Steps between C-alpha positions, in 0.01 A plus 500: 500500500778741593682426174183587310463827689860596428468408133194721460675778693804498273297474179280794602803696617673451165193616308440806719869589504506499120196728491647749750844504336347582160217729609696714745716636219205721404434619856645849571668390821854543628733233350605374843136454602433319173775254588358488851159385377663236280694368799196516727301298247781246478487468880123506555349377173141597429495724809777716358328515162172598663672777699666632184170523311306644794770727636724624219378418148369815332120455458474750212766703317602808696351393833798338671580803718151519643464122521810435712450808722270303735681436828451124492657484154792715614551259790472204263786642294707561813446148637554339162829687460617370837400139442636490145846619602529327836359181352799457267744511790282281720475230234875513439550465875267199514690333216837565665367374833396176332837462326699559820265310729397802705180463701300679764623842611806490272276461196267781612793736563654427160171559321441821695846641427491420129138609462559833674831559320354443154176684569670803658820547301367403156122498465446805721807725505665414167192475281326799662799733538368735230218594738761674719699661222709198404692479828549136604627579854202729556266230369655245737443732794148591394379144449663324796221532756218431255674190370584380851150512647340363184751213485435418865128458435563301182710253696244500782249344264740293296702315766213317676328427167810340348586305814144373539486384139843336520381299799224361277710478181852383600619498137451878488853551634644397162512786245514250213145386578174683416387482863781739601378767261137444596579548870708812431213640294254445783741658746547813287126526446427497874793735557350743248169500689666555838725780367211693341385687817855618574530629145171686547661686790814567294308640204260700717796666674693566177779263595464284191378540145205314355386464141633745245423598142776531242400613152708591194602866502273593210198340667578676828522838327168437328333414828632813671379709207151365560492585867686217670660608826867437573558321827159332511492172694634220288659726239858463388586852615352464848725591791695204630398381846870447569573870445211663683631715784200710597255219569346457844672261739382140451235372738575268673867610508759310296681351806172360630415335169854367463478344846160350422639353178776322691252376760284363219803338337603334827146370546491366143832321542391356836177368347697359209731309730197344666382384160830400340577140402640288782 
């Protein structure tokens, strides 16, 4: 029965991934977020494809700015960006842990370090450095806290999910088997759900970007000539959350949310160790 479920999952994932990879080329979204949705769909199958269509795909020509301006869609883009980048490092960590025989806390630490490192230094700071004038050091500084608290909640959901599934599917520790990839997909999916509320706080307090709109220069000029407003939510010329200095202080304060994220992470790891294979 489980083999049948996994087969259907991978077949549907392949079909939806092909659709997203082809269709998203015509969506006026930031290139890094386009890659993010492709990766999210690879991780979460039909769920990722559904989120792309409902949350990012332009419903009618010229409406992307207004469509993605809704707060929940902005938060979707923020959470997706986190999971897409961190997920690459986490999966690499899981593969390395299997190759070197690492288990338990050592495996979790390796996945956390690689996931955070890839998500922060590459998917956040490197790919989004243009939002702060092209300065990579400034982008690293501006994205550290947002990446940290989001990563903590991602792992809070992922660790117990993966450990619980591995206790039921022992073969899932082997990256050469489909069960490994199925379990990692389920873990990233649950991690996405758990990280969403934290990303809502980040976006609401201008600590992280959400969806954006990037159009060819000629199209952008045409839209401004017809009354489009520069800096509108979701537009490509909107002010970067990483560079906003005059915004009100976040509520709750950043240290409080950072502490809560570590408390949640510790609880997730503790639950995972109760569920891990014996």
